[in-house]
C-alpha positions in Angstrom: -36.8 104.4 -47.6 -35.0 102.9 -45.3 -32.2 102.6 -47.6 -33.1 106.4 -48.8 -32.9 107.3 -45.0 -29.0 105.7 -44.4 -27.7 106.9 -48.2 -29.2 110.4 -46.7 -27.9 109.7 -43.5 -24.2 108.9 -45.1 -24.4 111.7 -47.5 -24.5 113.8 -44.2 -21.6 112.6 -42.6 -19.2 112.4 -45.2 -20.2 116.5 -45.6 -20.1 117.2 -41.6 -17.2 119.3 -40.0 -16.1 118.7 -36.2 -17.8 119.7 -33.5 -16.0 121.8 -30.7 -12.8 121.1 -31.7 -10.3 122.0 -29.3 -6.8 123.8 -29.7 -4.5 119.9 -29.2 -6.7 118.3 -31.0 -6.7 120.5 -33.8 -2.4 120.1 -33.9 -2.9 116.3 -33.7 -5.2 116.6 -36.7 -1.9 119.0 -37.7 0.6 116.6 -38.2 -1.3 114.1 -38.9 -2.6 116.0 -42.3 -0.9 119.0 -43.4 0.7 118.5 -46.7 3.6 121.2 -45.9 4.6 118.6 -42.3 4.3 116.0 -44.8 6.9 116.6 -47.3 9.2 117.4 -44.4 8.7 114.4 -43.0 9.6 113.0 -46.5 12.1 115.1 -46.5 13.7 113.6 -43.1 12.9 110.2 -44.4 15.5 110.7 -47.6 17.5 111.6 -45.3 17.6 108.9 -42.9 18.5 106.3 -46.3 21.0 109.0 -47.6 23.0 108.6 -43.7 22.5 104.7 -44.9 24.4 104.8 -48.5 27.0 106.6 -46.3 27.6 104.0 -43.9 27.0 101.0 -46.7 30.5 102.3 -48.1 32.1 101.0 -45.7 31.3 97.3 -46.7 32.1 97.0 -49.9 30.7 95.7 -53.2 30.1 92.1 -54.0 28.8 91.9 -57.9 27.8 88.7 -59.8 28.5 89.2 -63.3 27.6 86.7 -66.3 29.4 87.1 -69.1 28.2 85.6 -73.0 30.4 86.2 -75.7 31.3 84.8 -79.7 34.4 85.8 -81.1 37.1 84.2 -83.9 39.6 87.2 -82.2 42.6 86.0 -82.4 43.4 87.2 -78.9 39.6 86.6 -77.9 39.9 83.0 -78.9 43.2 81.9 -77.0 42.3 83.9 -73.6 38.8 81.6 -73.9 40.3 79.0 -74.0 42.4 79.7 -71.1 40.4 80.9 -69.1 38.5 77.4 -69.4 41.6 75.3 -69.0 41.6 73.8 -72.4 44.1 75.2 -74.3 46.8 72.7 -75.9 49.8 72.8 -77.9 47.6 72.9 -81.3 46.0 76.7 -80.5 50.5 77.8 -80.1 50.3 76.8 -83.6 52.3 73.5 -82.9 51.3 71.7 -85.9 53.0 73.7 -88.6 56.4 74.0 -86.5 55.8 70.1 -86.3 55.9 70.1 -90.0 58.8 72.1 -90.4 60.2 69.7 -88.2 59.5 66.6 -90.3 60.2 68.1 -93.5 63.6 68.8 -92.1 63.6 64.6 -91.1 63.0 64.1 -95.0 65.3 65.6 -95.8 68.0 63.9 -93.6 67.2 60.8 -95.0 66.5 59.5 -91.5 70.1 60.0 -90.1 69.8 61.6 -87.3 73.6 63.1 -87.3 72.1 65.3 -91.0 69.3 66.1 -89.2 71.2 67.8 -86.3 72.9 69.4 -88.8 69.8 71.0 -90.9 68.3 72.0 -87.6 71.5 73.4 -86.4 71.3 75.5 -89.7 70.8 79.4 -88.7 68.1 79.5 -92.1 66.7 76.8 -90.9 66.3 78.0 -87.6 64.9 81.6 -88.6 62.2 79.5 -91.4 61.0 77.6 -88.7 60.7 80.4 -86.0 59.0 82.9 -88.6 56.0 80.9 -89.5 53.3 81.9 -89.0 51.1 79.4 -86.5 47.6 78.8 -88.9 45.8 77.1 -85.8 47.1 80.5 -83.5 46.4 83.2 -86.3 43.3 82.0 -87.5 41.2 80.0 -84.7 37.8 78.6 -85.2 35.3 81.3 -84.1 34.5 80.4 -80.1 31.7 80.8 -77.4 32.5 81.6 -74.2 30.4 81.7 -71.2 31.9 83.4 -68.0 30.1 83.8 -63.9 32.3 85.1 -61.4 31.6 86.7 -57.6 33.7 89.9 -57.5 33.7 91.7 -54.1 35.3 94.8 -53.5 36.2 96.2 -49.7 37.6 99.8 -48.3 40.4 98.9 -45.8 41.3 102.5 -45.1 40.5 105.7 -46.7 42.3 108.0 -44.6 38.6 108.5 -42.8 37.2 109.5 -45.1 34.3 107.4 -44.8 34.2 107.7 -41.6 33.5 111.6 -42.0 31.0 111.2 -45.1 28.9 109.0 -42.7 29.0 111.7 -39.4 28.0 114.9 -42.0 25.5 112.5 -43.3 24.1 111.9 -40.0 25.2 115.4 -38.8 23.0 116.2 -42.4 20.0 114.2 -41.0 20.2 116.0 -37.7 19.8 119.2 -39.4 16.7 117.6 -41.7 15.2 116.7 -38.1 15.3 120.4 -37.0 14.0 121.7 -40.2 11.3 119.2 -40.1 10.6 120.8 -36.6 11.2 124.5 -37.5 7.8 123.5 -40.2 5.6 122.0 -37.6 6.2 125.4 -35.5 5.7 126.9 -37.9 2.0 125.4 -38.8 1.4 124.8 -35.4 1.8 129.0 -34.7 -0.7 129.1 -37.8 -3.3 126.6 -36.2 -2.9 128.4 -32.8 -3.1 132.4 -33.6 -6.3 130.7 -35.9 -7.8 129.6 -32.8 -7.6 132.4 -30.3 -8.3 134.7 -33.4 -11.7 132.6 -33.9 -12.4 133.1 -30.2 -11.7 136.8 -30.5 -14.1 137.5 -33.3 -16.7 135.5 -31.6 -16.5 136.9 -28.3 -16.7 140.3 -30.5 -19.6 139.2 -32.5 -21.5 138.4 -29.4 -20.3 142.3 -28.0 -21.6 143.6 -31.5 -24.9 141.6 -31.2 -25.3 143.5 -27.4 -24.7 146.7 -29.2 -27.2 146.0 -31.7 -29.3 145.1 -29.5 -29.4 148.6 -27.1 -29.7 150.1 -30.5 -32.4 148.0 -31.5 -33.6 149.1 -28.0 -32.7 152.6 -28.3 -34.7 152.4 -31.7 -37.6 150.8 -30.1 -37.8 154.1 -27.3 -37.4 156.5 -30.2 -40.6 155.0 -32.0 -42.6 155.6 -28.4 -41.5 159.2 -27.7 -42.5 159.8 -31.5 -46.1 158.2 -30.7 -46.3 160.7 -28.3 -44.4 163.6 -29.9 -41.1 163.6 -28.1 -39.2 162.7 -30.8 -38.5 163.6 -34.5 -38.2 161.8 -37.7 -34.7 162.7 -38.1 -33.9 160.9 -34.7 -35.2 157.5 -36.1 -33.2 158.3 -39.3 -30.0 158.6 -37.6 -31.0 155.5 -34.8 -31.3 153.1 -38.4 -28.8 154.4 -40.3 -26.2 153.7 -36.6 -28.0 150.1 -36.9 -27.2 149.7 -40.0 -23.4 150.2 -39.7 -23.5 148.3 -36.7 -24.5 145.6 -39.2 -22.1 146.5 -41.2 -19.2 145.7 -38.8 -21.2 142.2 -37.4 -21.3 141.0 -41.4 -18.1 141.9 -42.0 -16.8 140.0 -38.2 -18.8 136.9 -39.6 -17.2 137.1 -42.9 -13.7 137.5 -40.9 -14.5 134.1 -38.8 -15.8 132.5 -42.2 -12.3 133.1 -42.9 -10.5 131.8 -40.3 -12.5 128.7 -40.2 -11.7 128.3 -44.0 -7.8 128.5 -43.6 -8.1 126.1 -40.4 -9.4 123.6 -42.3 -7.1 124.5 -44.8 -4.5 124.0 -42.2 -5.9 120.5 -40.5 -7.1 119.2 -43.2 -11.0 118.7 -42.1 -14.1 120.3 -41.6 -14.0 122.4 -38.6 -17.9 124.1 -37.5 -16.8 124.8 -34.2 -14.3 125.4 -31.6 -13.5 125.3 -27.9 -12.7 128.3 -27.2 -9.6 129.4 -25.8 -8.2 131.8 -23.4 -8.4 135.2 -24.7 -4.6 135.9 -24.2 -2.1 133.1 -25.1 0.4 132.4 -22.2 3.7 134.1 -22.7 6.9 131.4 -22.9 8.8 131.3 -19.7 12.5 131.8 -19.3 15.1 134.2 -19.9 15.8 135.5 -23.2 19.7 134.1 -22.6 17.6 130.4 -21.6 14.9 131.1 -24.5 17.9 131.4 -27.1 19.7 128.1 -26.4 15.7 126.3 -26.6 15.9 127.7 -30.4 15.5 125.3 -33.5 17.7 128.9 -35.7 20.3 128.1 -32.7 20.4 124.2 -33.0 20.8 124.3 -36.6 23.6 126.7 -36.4 25.2 124.9 -33.8 25.2 121.6 -36.1 26.5 123.1 -39.0 29.9 124.7 -36.8 30.0 120.8 -36.3 29.8 119.8 -39.7 32.3 122.0 -41.1 34.6 121.1 -38.3 33.9 117.5 -39.7 34.9 118.7 -43.1 38.0 119.6 -42.2 38.6 116.6 -40.9 37.5 115.1 -44.6 39.6 117.4 -46.8 42.9 115.8 -44.1 41.8 112.9 -45.4 43.6 113.6 -48.7 46.7 112.9 -46.6 47.1 109.6 -46.1 47.4 106.7 -48.4 44.2 104.3 -48.9 44.2 100.6 -49.0 41.3 97.9 -50.2 41.1 94.2 -50.9 39.5 92.5 -53.9 38.6 89.1 -54.6 37.3 87.1 -56.9 35.6 83.3 -58.0 34.6 82.1 -61.0 34.1 80.0 -63.9 34.4 80.2 -67.8 33.6 77.5 -70.6 32.1 77.5 -74.3 28.5 76.1 -72.5 27.3 78.0 -70.0 28.0 75.9 -66.3 29.6 73.4 -67.9 32.4 71.8 -65.4 32.0 74.7 -63.2 34.2 73.3 -60.4 36.5 71.9 -63.1 37.1 74.8 -64.4 36.9 77.8 -61.3 39.6 80.1 -60.9 40.3 82.3 -58.0 42.0 86.1 -57.7 42.6 87.5 -54.6 44.6 90.6 -54.1 45.1 94.3 -52.3 46.4 97.8 -53.3 47.7 100.7 -51.1 47.0 104.4 -53.5 48.5 107.3 -51.7 49.1 111.2 -53.4 52.5 112.2 -53.4 51.3 115.0 -55.6 48.5 116.8 -56.4 49.5 120.6 -56.6 49.0 121.5 -53.7 45.1 121.1 -54.1 44.6 119.2 -50.3 46.2 121.3 -48.4 44.1 124.7 -50.3 41.0 122.3 -49.4 42.1 121.9 -45.9 42.4 125.9 -45.7 39.3 126.4 -47.0 37.7 123.6 -45.1 39.1 125.8 -41.5 38.0 129.1 -43.2 34.8 128.0 -43.7 34.7 126.6 -40.1 35.6 130.6 -38.6 33.1 131.8 -40.9 29.9 129.7 -39.5 31.6 130.1 -35.8 31.1 134.0 -36.4 27.9 132.8 -38.0 27.0 131.0 -34.7 28.0 134.1 -32.7 26.0 136.3 -35.0 22.8 134.2 -35.0 22.7 134.2 -31.2 23.2 137.6 -30.7 20.5 138.1 -33.5 18.3 135.9 -31.6 18.6 137.3 -27.9 18.3 141.1 -29.4 14.8 139.1 -31.3 13.5 137.5 -28.4 13.9 140.3 -25.8 12.2 142.7 -28.1 8.8 140.5 -28.9 9.0 139.8 -24.9 9.4 143.7 -24.5 6.1 144.3 -27.2 4.0 141.2 -25.5 4.8 143.2 -22.3 3.7 146.5 -23.7 0.5 144.7 -25.5 -0.5 143.6 -21.9 -0.5 147.2 -20.5 -2.3 148.4 -24.0 -5.2 145.5 -23.7 -5.5 146.6 -19.6 -5.6 150.4 -20.9 -8.3 149.7 -23.9 -10.5 147.3 -21.8 -11.1 149.8 -19.2 -11.8 152.4 -22.0 -14.2 149.8 -23.7 -16.1 149.6 -20.2 -16.1 153.4 -19.3 -17.5 154.1 -22.6 -20.1 151.6 -22.5 -21.3 153.0 -19.2 -20.8 156.3 -20.8 -23.0 155.3 -23.2 -25.6 153.4 -21.0 -26.3 156.9 -19.0 -26.1 159.1 -22.2 -29.2 156.7 -23.1 -30.8 157.1 -19.5 -30.3 160.8 -20.0 -31.9 160.9 -23.7 -34.8 159.1 -21.8 -35.0 162.2 -19.7 -34.6 164.8 -22.6 -31.4 165.7 -21.4 -29.1 165.0 -24.3 -29.7 165.1 -28.5 -30.3 161.5 -30.3 -26.8 162.3 -31.8 -25.0 163.2 -29.1 -26.3 159.0 -27.6 -25.3 157.5 -30.9 -21.9 159.1 -30.9 -21.2 157.5 -27.4 -22.1 154.3 -29.2 -19.8 154.4 -32.0 -17.2 155.7 -29.5 -17.9 152.2 -28.1 -17.9 150.3 -31.1 -14.3 151.7 -31.7 -12.7 151.1 -28.1 -14.2 147.0 -28.6 -11.9 147.3 -32.1 -9.3 148.4 -30.5 -9.4 145.8 -27.7 -9.7 143.4 -30.3 -6.7 144.5 -32.3 -3.9 144.9 -29.1 -5.1 141.4 -27.9 -4.9 139.7 -31.6 -1.7 141.4 -31.8 -0.4 140.6 -28.3 -1.0 136.7 -29.0 0.3 136.9 -32.5 3.8 138.0 -30.8 3.3 135.3 -28.3 2.8 132.7 -30.6 5.8 134.1 -33.1 8.3 133.9 -30.0 6.7 130.3 -29.5 7.3 128.8 -33.1 10.6 129.6 -32.5 11.6 127.1 -30.0 12.3 123.2 -29.9 10.2 122.1 -27.7 10.9 118.8 -28.3 7.9 117.3 -29.6 
């Protein structure tokens, strides 16, 4: 039994939602769990590693190479022996050459003068020089094992690598701004959902009061009917109105359920209830010009302008020479790692390469980059003006909605008073039940319009907030 209770408690805990979730807690969960934000942060991390890759080019490359070869190619075998420091005169074909000299000595009978005469004969010389050395041309196959370490480093690239690194760093910042933009968008959706839930739950409370009024009116009619002061049609009218209110109420509850489902999707947690916010969100402070400078979009365009300036400098690198250095150390033998330090060798060097003519490509690339910079400058001016206009429009719309909210709130209060007044007049027999129900419908309509205006106002506020970089 104890284990069953423990299991049941664990099972319920797994599926229980968060109670009384606050907005700031929801935003923390959003940043922690939201998949789109996670993807954006991965992109940001990728951009950071791209910067590290660009920076790594300045340090050159150090490689270790091990070659294992076997060949009977004359050039390869001779080269193998030279690399192993084992080449002999025999490898040059001197055995065949000495054989020809020996024949000349036999022909001279041991007389040096005769030998000199024979060797001075052009025919003899040509015969010896034209002899194809068998040891050189037809060597035995040989193994060759080579180990070497090579290091190559750029010393000067016309500032190309420097600009690559700067551009990569700027793209990293651009990726960070993209991440902030996505986070802002998700915070906008989360805040809007919180405020929507608050509004719809307050709306449900008001509808429940309206339903209670209808229930009360229904009781009054039933009492009147027992005394003969009301008709069956009066009761039917009230019951029809009650069904209409229930329909509104059920629809509102479904909308609340959908809002909670969307909130759970955003923050990655099940939510049972939230702590209500204020019904009206606060408008960000500052003039439109100040707010423009805080927007993520304008910061991105500014960063793009800097990147185009870096690109101009990058293209100008084609006018400069490039200088690099390299070093190589290794050893080779027909046995792996045999007598390594006795047969080691090194090579060091430097290279300067300077393009003198490429058909005007570099100049064209520089001019193209300058035009792209001017284009980006115009885009910056356009974005600045466009954002200022958009912010002014949003602020104007919010202020307009503020007036609408006040007006609709008064209309709702007025319609409520009118309904109460008509209800009392019906009790006194001064108006028909249909007149009372009309006023009840007007009260519901006023409530709906008030909810709609508040929702629209909050949406505009959060839209403006989503444009701003709050430095989070």
